[in-house]
Steps between C-alpha positions, in 0.01 A plus 500: 500500500777743602684430180195574289459831663861582440481411133179719473679797643799428295292505178336835611862643577640404166186634315531844657882535470587361151480743216217425245610360164292554187523335163364812315752721317550868615216719397422874505146639534387849379155656544385652162162630626315541828150612466234536789124559424264590780121529509323623800151428580245398753350154572247435772556850638880415539780675309668260264823547292567263207865504419666328198876488473681394187874450493689429182842336562779366288733236629844445340680189564874431446567184283726248677 
């Protein structure tokens, strides 16, 4: 039982201290357009705001 608890905390320790490795190539993201549209109104005697956000991005990946 004690060994299992030690292994459990060992797994937690290694998961929090080791750096994360990814298989994905380096990438750069750039926002081309960021648009927010708002419509204010009333519903059942309560003030309501409908908000739509559109973000256009481009992601550039380095070939490996």
